[in-house]
Steps between C-alpha positions, in 0.01 A plus 500: 500500500819619340844388602432139594839382375669798664343415835593132472859584408516747790426211735140580585341169605298333223199479731496876543554571129226253405254666736580846365472375141173317563648159414548178689864420575480211253381725217756766590790254494372323187520834322796672666732227632723535194575863584616438857874513458806506722330452834685190618777694677251736665287208615799322653609818681150539646495137616845534656392819674182339633709211636741741665797404280 
């Protein structure tokens, strides 16, 4: 599968990307965790939204 890092950086859940790539989540993150960048702010916004803040 092409675009694994693109999908991860776009916020696609690692479980979904791993399935599409034919990897376990562990293998996917062992390989691609270093390329996930700048998602902290997005993650916090999603959590706040889910909590109704």
